C-alpha positions in Angstrom: 272.2 169.5 186.4 273.8 172.3 184.4 272.5 173.3 181.0 275.1 173.8 178.4 274.6 175.8 175.2 275.9 174.6 171.8 278.5 177.4 172.1 279.7 176.0 175.4 280.2 172.6 173.8 282.0 174.1 170.8 284.4 176.0 173.1 284.9 172.9 175.2 285.8 170.7 172.2 288.3 173.3 170.8 289.9 173.6 174.3 290.2 169.8 174.4 291.8 169.8 170.9 294.3 172.4 172.0 295.1 170.6 175.3 295.5 167.3 173.4 298.0 168.8 171.0 300.0 169.8 174.0 299.9 166.2 175.1 301.3 165.1 171.7 304.4 167.2 172.3 305.0 165.5 175.6 304.6 162.0 174.1 307.0 162.9 171.3 309.6 164.2 173.7 309.3 161.0 175.6 309.3 158.8 172.4 305.9 157.3 173.1 305.1 157.0 169.4 301.8 155.1 169.5 300.4 157.4 172.2 301.5 160.5 170.2 299.5 159.2 167.2 296.5 158.4 169.4 296.5 162.0 170.8 297.0 163.5 167.3 293.9 161.7 166.2 291.9 162.8 169.2 292.9 166.4 168.8 291.5 166.2 165.2 288.4 164.3 166.4 287.6 167.0 169.0 288.2 169.8 166.5 286.0 168.2 163.9 283.3 167.5 166.5 283.3 171.3 167.3 283.0 172.1 163.6 280.1 169.7 163.2 278.4 171.1 166.3 278.8 174.6 165.0 276.7 173.6 162.0 274.2 171.7 164.3 275.2 168.3 162.9 274.6 165.6 165.6 276.8 162.5 165.6 277.3 159.8 168.2 280.3 157.8 167.0 283.8 158.1 165.5 282.5 156.7 162.2 279.6 159.2 162.3 282.0 162.1 162.8 284.1 161.0 159.9 281.1 160.4 157.6 279.4 163.7 158.4 282.7 165.6 158.1 283.2 164.1 154.7 279.6 164.8 153.5 279.3 168.3 154.9 282.8 169.8 154.6 285.0 167.8 152.3 282.6 166.9 149.4 281.3 170.5 149.4 284.9 171.8 149.1 284.8 173.7 152.4 287.7 171.6 153.7 290.7 170.5 151.6 290.7 166.8 150.7 294.3 166.5 151.9 293.3 167.5 155.4 290.5 165.0 155.3 293.0 162.3 154.2 295.2 163.3 157.1 292.3 162.8 159.5 291.6 159.4 158.0 295.2 158.3 158.2 295.4 159.3 161.8 292.2 157.3 162.5 293.6 154.2 160.8 297.0 154.5 162.5 295.4 155.2 165.9 293.3 152.0 165.5 296.3 150.0 164.5 298.5 151.3 167.2 295.9 151.0 169.9 294.4 147.6 169.0 297.0 145.6 167.2 299.5 143.7 169.4 303.2 144.1 168.7 302.7 147.1 166.5 304.8 150.1 167.2 305.2 153.3 165.2 308.5 155.0 164.8 309.8 158.5 165.1 309.8 159.2 161.4 306.1 158.3 161.0 305.1 160.3 164.0 307.1 163.4 163.0 305.6 163.2 159.5 302.1 163.2 160.9 
């Protein structure tokens, strides 16, 4: 088993975020709106996970990531509230698009996000 340092994890998560943003472009080009939103959310999720890891904040769930991000970065003013609202909106839309039947986003919504 290989031992990974916290720095390895942070670099990995940032790389995943960047890779996932590239996926978003492909899904938009192919008009896969729900999948584009899904990948937008995960790009943010990976980046926020790296940010939390940088400050040695351990989380194990999506709700934990959102909660600790809010407590440690948004409420303290380190991250702008509008960016946090954007992350929350992506989370909500990703859930709706992934888990609700017969729900499809449109081009306008995706491009706005």
